[in-house]
Backbone bond lengths (Angstrom), bond angles and torsions (degrees), N, CA, C in turn:
res aa  C-N    CA-C-N  psi(-1)  N-CA   C-N-CA  omega(-1)  CA-C   N-CA-C  phi
1 M - - - 1.457 - - 1.601 110.10 -
2 N 1.302 113.77 147.09 1.412 117.98 174.14 1.509 111.24 -90.11
3 T 1.298 117.86 139.44 1.462 120.76 -177.69 1.510 110.93 -129.11
4 T 1.290 115.87 136.91 1.451 118.25 170.15 1.569 106.09 -125.56
5 F 1.344 114.30 142.67 1.422 117.17 179.83 1.514 107.25 -137.59
6 D 1.311 115.39 127.98 1.441 123.06 -179.68 1.517 108.62 -110.31
7 R 1.345 117.58 101.34 1.451 121.56 -173.68 1.530 111.00 -66.65
8 Q 1.288 119.62 -34.41 1.414 123.28 -178.34 1.545 111.58 -63.92
9 Q 1.334 118.47 -39.76 1.389 123.10 178.56 1.535 114.45 -94.54
10 G 1.306 118.29 -8.04 1.438 123.75 -177.71 1.503 111.86 64.29
11 K 1.314 118.54 36.06 1.465 127.47 -172.85 1.516 111.11 -109.27
12 E 1.279 115.11 128.71 1.501 119.78 177.33 1.564 108.98 -126.23
13 E 1.273 118.34 128.89 1.485 123.69 179.62 1.519 111.72 -128.94
14 W 1.284 117.39 139.82 1.480 121.62 177.35 1.490 108.62 -119.98
15 F 1.298 117.58 128.56 1.433 123.59 178.37 1.523 109.50 -114.95
16 T 1.324 118.30 123.95 1.425 122.76 177.54 1.564 108.22 -77.72
17 P 1.329 118.85 134.14 1.454 119.50 178.31 1.550 114.01 -59.78
18 I 1.283 116.25 143.50 1.481 122.95 -177.46 1.521 111.54 -57.12
19 T 1.326 115.85 -27.51 1.491 117.13 179.81 1.529 113.39 -67.40
20 I 1.272 117.54 -19.38 1.485 122.51 172.79 1.489 111.16 -71.94
21 F 1.353 115.08 -43.55 1.483 121.75 -177.91 1.518 115.62 -70.81
22 Q 1.339 117.05 -39.73 1.446 121.73 -170.67 1.522 115.44 -52.47
23 P 1.324 117.65 -46.78 1.493 117.48 177.50 1.509 116.26 -69.22
24 L 1.348 116.63 -16.86 1.465 120.99 -176.55 1.543 113.36 -100.28
25 Q 1.298 118.66 -15.68 1.461 122.75 -173.88 1.513 109.33 -68.43
26 P 1.359 114.97 157.20 1.420 131.49 11.21 1.528 112.05 -94.47
27 F 1.304 116.58 142.02 1.414 124.62 173.11 1.474 110.80 -95.47
28 D 1.342 118.12 144.16 1.465 121.42 177.34 1.566 110.56 -82.56
29 I 1.312 113.72 -35.80 1.461 116.41 -175.80 1.561 111.74 -151.29
30 D 1.295 116.68 143.03 1.465 124.74 174.26 1.502 105.29 -112.05
31 V 1.258 120.15 109.95 1.440 122.50 -171.65 1.564 114.98 -86.76
32 C 1.306 116.97 -5.71 1.479 120.60 179.28 1.520 111.75 -137.46
33 S 1.265 116.69 48.57 1.493 122.14 -175.78 1.557 111.74 -82.70
34 Q 1.317 114.49 159.11 1.462 117.93 172.50 1.519 106.20 -104.34
35 N 1.332 116.12 144.76 1.471 120.33 177.80 1.504 112.79 -61.28
36 D 1.336 116.57 -30.67 1.460 121.93 -179.22 1.483 114.34 -104.24
37 A 1.345 114.22 26.79 1.456 118.83 178.68 1.530 112.40 -60.97
38 P 1.353 117.35 145.36 1.461 118.75 -176.78 1.506 112.70 -68.32
39 H 1.330 117.37 -18.29 1.491 122.28 177.20 1.543 108.24 -153.30
40 Q 1.345 115.35 144.85 1.473 118.93 173.91 1.535 104.93 -102.08
41 I 1.314 115.00 136.62 1.475 117.39 -173.90 1.561 114.26 -114.65
42 A 1.326 113.27 2.86 1.480 118.54 -179.27 1.510 109.74 -136.22
43 E 1.398 114.06 159.76 1.431 119.94 173.99 1.541 112.97 -61.55
44 K 1.304 114.92 -42.96 1.456 120.54 179.23 1.519 110.55 -123.21
45 Y 1.284 116.64 146.02 1.458 119.92 -179.37 1.497 110.54 -146.24
46 Y 1.339 114.29 150.49 1.466 120.66 171.98 1.483 109.68 -117.07
47 S 1.330 117.45 132.88 1.451 124.34 175.43 1.499 110.15 -93.47
48 K 1.267 115.34 -178.46 1.512 120.00 177.77 1.539 109.86 -57.92
49 L 1.329 114.90 -33.58 1.525 116.95 -177.81 1.513 112.06 -66.62
50 E 1.357 117.05 -34.57 1.425 120.23 -179.88 1.559 114.20 -84.57
51 D 1.294 115.37 -9.32 1.506 123.62 -179.70 1.514 110.80 54.73
52 G 1.292 116.65 64.32 1.466 121.66 -174.34 1.528 114.32 -62.15
53 L 1.381 118.79 -17.35 1.440 119.70 179.80 1.550 110.24 -75.03
54 N 1.301 117.92 -13.96 1.471 120.93 178.52 1.519 111.95 -109.40
55 K 1.317 119.02 11.64 1.465 124.44 176.22 1.526 110.43 -96.15
56 E 1.315 117.06 161.79 1.479 122.18 172.47 1.486 110.77 -74.28
57 W 1.307 117.70 132.16 1.471 121.86 179.75 1.514 108.83 -106.90
58 K 1.343 116.08 137.18 1.418 121.41 176.03 1.512 109.96 -141.13
59 G 1.298 118.30 148.06 1.430 120.95 177.71 1.553 113.74 86.83
60 F 1.303 114.95 -153.96 1.475 121.72 -178.93 1.479 106.03 -91.78
61 V 1.378 116.43 111.03 1.443 123.80 -169.60 1.525 111.50 -105.63
62 W 1.313 117.13 136.84 1.441 124.59 170.30 1.548 107.86 -104.54
63 C 1.292 118.76 129.19 1.473 121.77 172.40 1.561 105.14 -141.08
64 N 1.335 114.85 111.29 1.450 119.27 178.53 1.527 107.02 -76.52
65 P 1.362 116.65 123.20 1.474 117.96 -175.93 1.512 112.86 -66.23
């Protein structure tokens, strides 16, 4: 996994490599996406701002632990 860490903002983000997604796609929704993710893997996605963990999930869902 690729990791970026910004000590000044106390922010940590983990991006799963696209090679992991390709054999599994297409996803209907990514419930924990980043707005600045290097690639979007689903038709619909929720970022931290939308609080995807509290939304209703339908279809084939990706959730990076």
